[in-house]
VOGU-3710 file (C-alpha; in Angstrom, 3 decimals, decimal comma):
1> medtleayvs> -50,431/-5,229/6,025  -48,727/-3,243/8,710  -45,293/-4,274/6,902  -46,523/-3,024/3,765  -47,915/0,306/5,164  -44,702/0,703/6,972  -42,598/-0,049/3,868  -44,743/2,457/1,840  -44,423/5,362/4,223  -40,610/4,692/4,657
11> reipriyrgh> -40,554/5,094/0,738  -42,440/8,406/1,010  -40,424/9,867/3,703  -37,559/11,191/1,433  -40,181/12,712/-0,693  -41,822/14,382/2,201  -38,675/15,786/3,403  -37,047/16,547/0,192  -36,074/19,914/1,335  -33,668/18,428/3,583
21> slvavnevlp> -30,362/16,683/2,665  -30,419/13,015/3,163  -27,560/11,866/5,285  -28,117/8,081/5,947  -30,703/5,597/5,918  -30,961/2,837/8,650  -28,306/4,732/10,432  -26,670/2,707/13,462  -26,810/4,984/16,790  -24,743/4,487/19,913
31> griivdfhfk> -25,912/1,486/21,632  -26,637/-0,232/18,427  -29,934/1,522/18,038  -31,097/1,807/14,288  -33,117/4,898/13,136  -34,803/4,818/9,783  -33,717/8,241/8,303  -31,091/10,977/9,187  -31,561/14,337/7,248  -29,846/17,609/7,704
41> knddtdvfve> -31,713/20,955/7,317  -30,051/24,080/5,675  -29,607/25,600/9,272  -27,410/22,664/10,180  -30,139/21,047/12,189  -29,899/17,183/12,153  -33,501/15,556/11,763  -33,898/11,858/12,554  -37,197/10,189/11,355  -38,503/7,002/12,702
51> vtskkigrtm> -41,516/5,093/10,995  -43,677/2,466/12,828  -46,860/0,738/11,718  -48,073/0,639/15,230  -49,875/3,253/17,220  -47,619/5,346/19,255  -48,857/4,786/22,909  -47,186/4,488/26,271  -45,705/0,976/25,312  -43,592/2,756/22,839
61> lgqiinmyaa> -42,398/5,473/25,288  -39,222/3,621/26,327  -38,214/2,948/22,791  -38,630/6,567/21,923  -36,636/7,800/24,830  -33,925/5,383/24,196  -33,601/6,670/20,723  -33,510/10,176/21,763  -30,770/9,379/24,393  -28,739/7,504/21,575
71> isnieptlkr> -28,783/10,539/19,444  -27,794/12,675/22,379  -24,763/10,552/22,720  -23,491/10,799/19,229  -19,820/11,835/19,175  -19,064/14,695/18,464  -22,170/15,990/20,101  -24,693/17,404/17,496  -25,316/21,098/17,654  -29,043/20,930/17,148
81> felivvgpev> -31,100/17,705/16,369  -34,782/16,739/16,154  -36,324/13,268/16,470  -39,647/12,656/14,490  -41,546/9,605/15,060  -44,372/8,716/12,585  -47,214/6,242/13,101  -50,830/5,736/12,126  -52,139/7,172/15,644  -50,479/9,037/18,479
91> easvieeiek> -51,987/8,852/22,033  -52,348/12,300/23,569  -50,868/11,284/26,839  -47,551/10,390/25,156  -47,364/13,780/23,666  -47,781/15,271/26,982  -45,304/12,896/28,529  -42,361/13,980/26,105  -43,267/17,719/25,504  -39,982/18,731/27,218
101> ipvklltfkq> -37,683/17,021/24,740  -37,254/17,831/21,061  -39,349/14,832/19,788  -42,197/15,332/17,395  -44,917/12,580/17,241  -46,925/12,611/13,850  -49,642/10,655/12,390  -49,481/9,322/8,765  -52,492/11,677/8,042  -50,185/14,588/8,995
111> igitsekdlq> -47,619/13,829/6,627  -49,987/13,174/3,715  -50,732/9,362/4,007  -54,477/9,392/3,897  -56,915/6,503/4,502  -57,265/6,313/0,724  -53,707/5,702/0,363  -54,314/3,048/3,270  -56,928/1,259/1,130  -54,913/1,451/-2,039
121> lnefklqrqr> -52,082/-0,223/-0,207  -54,423/-3,029/0,867  -55,470/-3,735/-2,603  -51,935/-3,899/-3,632  -51,210/-6,362/-1,014  -54,315/-8,493/-2,013  -53,067/-8,190/-5,556  -49,768/-9,519/-4,410  -51,128/-12,444/-2,684  -53,394/-13,403/-5,583
131> eilhlspdea> -49,992/-13,484/-7,654  -49,220/-16,516/-5,622  -51,914/-18,315/-7,084  -50,277/-17,629/-10,476  -46,967/-19,322/-9,497  -45,998/-22,772/-10,589  -45,811/-25,337/-7,854  -42,022/-25,031/-7,857  -42,036/-21,323/-7,885  -44,630/-21,205/-4,957
141> klitiwesen> -42,372/-23,585/-2,936  -39,372/-21,492/-3,327  -41,198/-18,287/-2,367  -42,690/-20,019/0,725  -39,184/-21,222/1,743  -37,508/-17,882/1,142  -40,063/-15,994/3,156  -39,930/-18,401/6,026  -36,087/-17,978/5,982  -36,187/-14,251/5,772
151> ktvirpsdvq> -33,821/-14,458/2,629  -32,257/-11,378/1,355  -30,163/-12,662/-1,582  -30,708/-15,675/-3,785  -28,294/-17,585/-5,918  -28,976/-20,532/-8,266  -27,326/-22,883/-5,441  -30,528/-21,921/-3,323  -32,778/-23,402/-5,911  -30,569/-26,383/-6,613
161> evfdctanya> -30,545/-27,218/-2,863  -34,402/-27,406/-2,787  -34,859/-29,332/-5,919  -31,536/-31,041/-6,689  -31,791/-29,880/-10,048  -29,483/-28,809/-12,958  -28,095/-25,215/-13,144  -30,262/-24,754/-16,151  -33,413/-25,428/-14,579  -32,452/-23,326/-11,487
171> ylllhkledk> -31,674/-20,224/-13,846  -34,973/-21,036/-15,716  -36,961/-20,747/-12,254  -35,047/-17,519/-11,415  -35,736/-15,930/-14,601  -39,631/-16,733/-14,275  -39,380/-15,313/-10,704  -37,602/-12,175/-11,875  -40,154/-11,511/-14,607  -42,985/-11,749/-11,806
181> kwiervsqgl> -41,109/-9,411/-9,657  -40,295/-11,772/-6,810  -36,500/-11,185/-7,251  -34,143/-8,615/-8,767  -30,905/-9,241/-10,355  -28,018/-7,637/-8,710  -25,274/-9,459/-10,752  -24,518/-12,669/-12,730  -26,114/-15,397/-10,443  -26,970/-13,088/-7,561
191> yqfiplsygy> -30,495/-11,843/-7,027  -32,268/-9,698/-4,190  -35,452/-11,436/-2,843  -38,491/-9,035/-2,700  -40,763/-10,324/0,128  -44,539/-10,511/0,009  -44,600/-7,528/2,468  -43,263/-5,155/-0,326  -46,554/-5,609/-2,401  -47,134/-2,146/-3,921
201> pdkipptnsy> -45,913/-1,421/-7,580  -42,448/-1,028/-8,437  -41,353/-1,272/-4,748  -37,837/-2,753/-4,229  -37,159/-3,273/-0,587  -34,472/-0,899/1,039  -31,549/-3,534/0,864  -28,700/-3,693/3,246  -25,613/-2,728/1,567  -23,711/-5,082/3,845
211> vigasliepy> -25,580/-8,048/2,573  -25,069/-7,182/-0,892  -21,427/-6,453/-0,429  -20,942/-9,790/1,575  -22,373/-11,693/-1,355  -20,248/-10,240/-4,007  -16,850/-11,751/-3,145  -15,004/-14,261/-0,920  -12,876/-13,773/1,317  -13,862/-10,351/2,382
221> yfsyytsnsh> -14,405/-7,992/5,381  -15,693/-4,485/5,451  -12,961/-1,920/6,355  -11,714/1,602/5,965  -14,468/4,301/5,634  -17,212/1,645/6,003  -16,042/0,075/9,200  -14,904/3,647/10,621  -18,366/4,765/10,136  -19,976/1,618/11,600
231> yglttqipyt> -18,046/2,180/14,653  -18,795/5,905/14,849  -14,939/6,695/14,335  -16,124/9,189/11,691  -19,034/11,712/11,309  -18,781/11,553/7,569  -21,227/9,294/5,724  -19,342/7,171/3,003  -21,484/6,707/-0,159  -18,931/3,809/-1,194
241> vfiattkkkp> -18,893/0,536/0,549  -15,263/-0,369/1,043  -14,447/-4,314/1,047  -11,058/-5,615/1,807  -10,084/-8,797/-0,102  -7,266/-11,112/-1,227  -8,831/-11,122/-4,851  -9,019/-8,623/-7,382  -12,480/-7,452/-8,483  -13,536/-4,228/-10,386
251> dfewsgsnfk> -15,623/-1,624/-8,544  -19,326/-2,473/-8,716  -22,334/-0,216/-8,572  -26,060/-1,307/-7,750  -29,100/0,360/-6,739  -27,467/3,680/-5,657  -24,617/1,866/-3,765  -20,901/1,797/-4,926  -18,894/-1,084/-3,871  -14,930/-0,789/-3,969
261> fitlsknkff> -12,905/-3,754/-3,559  -9,269/-3,229/-1,952  -6,967/-6,260/-2,659  -4,745/-7,086/0,227  -1,792/-9,394/0,459  -2,528/-12,460/2,581  -0,298/-11,342/5,417  -2,515/-8,112/5,817  -5,916/-9,920/5,562  -6,581/-10,488/9,243
271> gyrkevifdt> -8,213/-8,744/12,069  -11,909/-9,111/11,331  -14,731/-10,658/12,929  -18,395/-11,708/12,493  -20,955/-8,958/13,530  -24,685/-8,763/13,027  -25,714/-5,633/11,191  -29,150/-5,133/10,303  -30,136/-8,830/11,445  -27,403/-10,234/9,158
281> kvniaepeks> -23,852/-11,548/10,023  -21,125/-10,105/8,109  -17,357/-9,928/8,132  -16,064/-6,569/9,407  -12,626/-5,256/10,610  -12,126/-5,101/14,400  -11,971/-1,630/15,522  -8,076/-1,887/15,915  -7,866/-3,135/12,467  -10,158/-0,619/11,084
291> lvdsfdkpky> -7,855/2,003/12,438  -4,679/0,166/11,248  -6,099/-0,433/7,797  -6,936/3,260/7,446  -3,167/4,277/8,085  -2,122/1,678/5,768  -4,223/3,230/3,090  -5,520/6,604/4,018  -7,134/7,481/0,729  -9,790/4,746/1,362
301> aggveqlagi> -10,540/6,227/4,873  -11,025/9,907/3,640  -7,560/11,181/3,574  -5,067/12,253/6,315  -7,403/14,682/7,849  -9,765/11,798/8,721  -6,857/9,842/10,380  -6,557/12,471/12,936  -10,301/12,384/13,551  -10,638/8,618/13,758
311> twrglsrvnk> -7,712/8,523/16,140  -9,241/10,915/18,424  -12,662/8,954/18,602  -11,139/5,621/18,567  -7,770/5,588/20,525  -9,680/5,699/23,914  -12,019/2,955/22,761  -9,737/0,294/21,351  -7,249/-2,033/22,931  -4,234/-0,359/22,355
321> dklvkyavem> -1,908/-3,447/22,743  -4,013/-5,081/20,020  -3,772/-1,864/17,950  0,146/-1,832/18,059  0,141/-5,591/17,551  -1,928/-5,329/14,532  0,145/-2,280/13,238  3,368/-4,347/13,535  1,808/-7,397/11,702  1,125/-5,240/8,549
331> nshsliqrlg> 4,878/-4,919/8,090  4,838/-1,574/6,833  7,114/1,206/7,864  4,974/4,100/6,442  2,047/2,891/8,195  4,017/2,712/11,622  5,460/6,434/10,881  1,996/7,858/10,345  0,438/6,040/13,222  2,960/7,046/15,536
341> fiisflteeg> 3,171/10,627/14,338  -0,634/11,245/14,463  -0,903/9,946/18,181  2,130/11,945/19,096  0,735/14,984/17,378  -2,626/14,718/19,199  -0,925/14,057/22,443  0,790/17,202/22,121  -2,317/19,067/21,479  -3,723/17,708/24,602
351> ivkplsnkle> -6,381/15,902/22,753  -5,706/12,327/23,364  -3,533/10,331/26,127  -0,056/9,019/24,981  0,756/5,439/24,423  2,799/3,834/27,268  6,248/3,907/26,875  6,415/0,298/26,151  3,998/0,486/23,040  5,565/3,672/21,685
361> nilldlvggt> 9,026/2,066/21,774  7,728/-0,948/19,848  6,482/1,424/17,099  9,741/3,339/17,275  11,911/0,352/16,700  10,123/-0,241/13,229  10,348/3,487/12,063  11,702/3,077/8,591  15,015/4,593/7,369  13,395/6,586/4,831
371> viyldskrkk> 11,680/9,901/5,427  8,250/10,157/4,178  5,568/12,951/3,827  2,519/12,662/5,988  0,295/13,409/2,940  2,050/12,078/-0,263  -0,516/14,051/-2,597  0,479/17,569/-1,074  3,352/19,682/-1,735  6,886/18,456/-0,698
381> tgklskkwsi> 7,376/20,823/2,125  6,766/21,083/6,086  8,378/20,347/9,385  10,365/17,176/9,986  9,641/15,048/12,974  12,964/13,304/13,620  11,172/11,038/16,095  8,968/9,420/13,293  11,043/10,224/10,363  8,129/12,046/8,719
391> innvprsqll> 7,576/15,491/7,242  4,235/17,035/8,212  3,016/18,812/5,224  -0,511/19,230/6,265  -1,486/22,374/8,147  -2,482/22,053/11,779  -5,929/23,568/11,033  -6,682/20,819/8,506  -5,370/18,187/10,720  -7,808/19,203/13,553
401> seieir> -10,479/19,878/11,138  -12,402/16,658/11,929  -11,922/17,121/15,532  -14,218/19,079/17,869  -12,318/20,914/20,543  -14,305/21,161/23,832
//
C-alpha cells in the first residue's frame, strides 16, 4: 500500500505544481542523492519536491538535511531554491528543527490527497491483487518471478528462459500480459514491466530512460549531453537521450523520451564504464570521454557555448592525463584544435588552470594543417588563433554564457 500511495502522489505532483516549469524527474544531485522532482518558478526560484510514504519524523531528519546540503552544492550555485518534502504525517518537532532553512514539510492532505483518495487507492490495490487470481498458471509464474527480480524491461527471451518454450508461445504469453496491463510494449520484442505496486488505473510507472535506452541497442554507452548532465557538467536538462553505438539505428521516441543514436567508428568507441543509475547498471562515458566526445561532435552536446561550460565545470574534476590521452586516441585534428583552444581561452580569462606544458605540447603536436572555424555553423569571420589553427567566430559573451563568473 505504501508503494502504491507514494506512486500515486508522485503522479499527482506535476498537476499540483502545474504553475511551475518541470525541469527534471528523479534528478541526481551532488553526492548521488536523487530527488523526485525539480521545478522552476516564474521568478527563477528552483523548487525541489521529494515524496515519501513514511511519516516525516526525526528518523528522516538526516536524510532531509543531506538532500538540502546536496542542493546547496549544485554548481553553479542556485540563486534561490526551496525543498519541499511531502508525506502522510509530519512531526511538529521536525518542523521546529529545520525552521531556519528553506525546507517545507507538507502532508498529503495539505496538497489535496485526502483520506478518501487513500481508501480509493487501497481498493485499486486490492483489485490489482485480485487480478492475479485471473492469471493463468504460466502468467502468474512470470509475474511472481519478475516481481522478485525487480524486473524493469522484459523480452521474449525472459519468457523462454523460464519455460524453455518456442518464441511463438513466449509472444502469446506477452500479448496476454499486455492485454491485462502487466506489461507495456516499448518496441518490437521489448516491454516494460508494470509491478504490482502500480495498482491504480492507467498508471504506468515512471521508467528510467537509462534502462530503456540500454535495452534498445548493443553495443552502446550514454554520452554527449546525457553523460554531461549526469556528471553535472551542464545545468541544461536534455530532453533527448544520446546513445553512442557502432551500429546505425533511427531515432526512437517512447513515453515522452527521445532517444538519439550516434554511430561511431570502432576506433572511437571506447572510454565508457558500468555505473549504477537508479538501481540499474548501464554503460556511460567516463567523465574524460564525455568531454572528448562533446568536442568531437559539439552539436550533440548543445553547441560550442556548452563546450566552454562543460570544460569550466569539468577540467578540475577529470584526470587531465586521461583527457589528453583520449583526445589523441580519437585521431581527429579538429577535436584537438577545439579542445586546445577552449582550454587556452578559459585559461586566459582566468577561469580554469592551464594544462601542464607536457600535456599542452602533446595536443599542439597534433594540430592539423588546416585552419578551422570554432563554430562551423556561424559566419566565416573572426580572430585567428595561430597557436591552435582555429578562427574564433563566437562572441566572447556567448562563449561565457554558460559560465557563472564569481
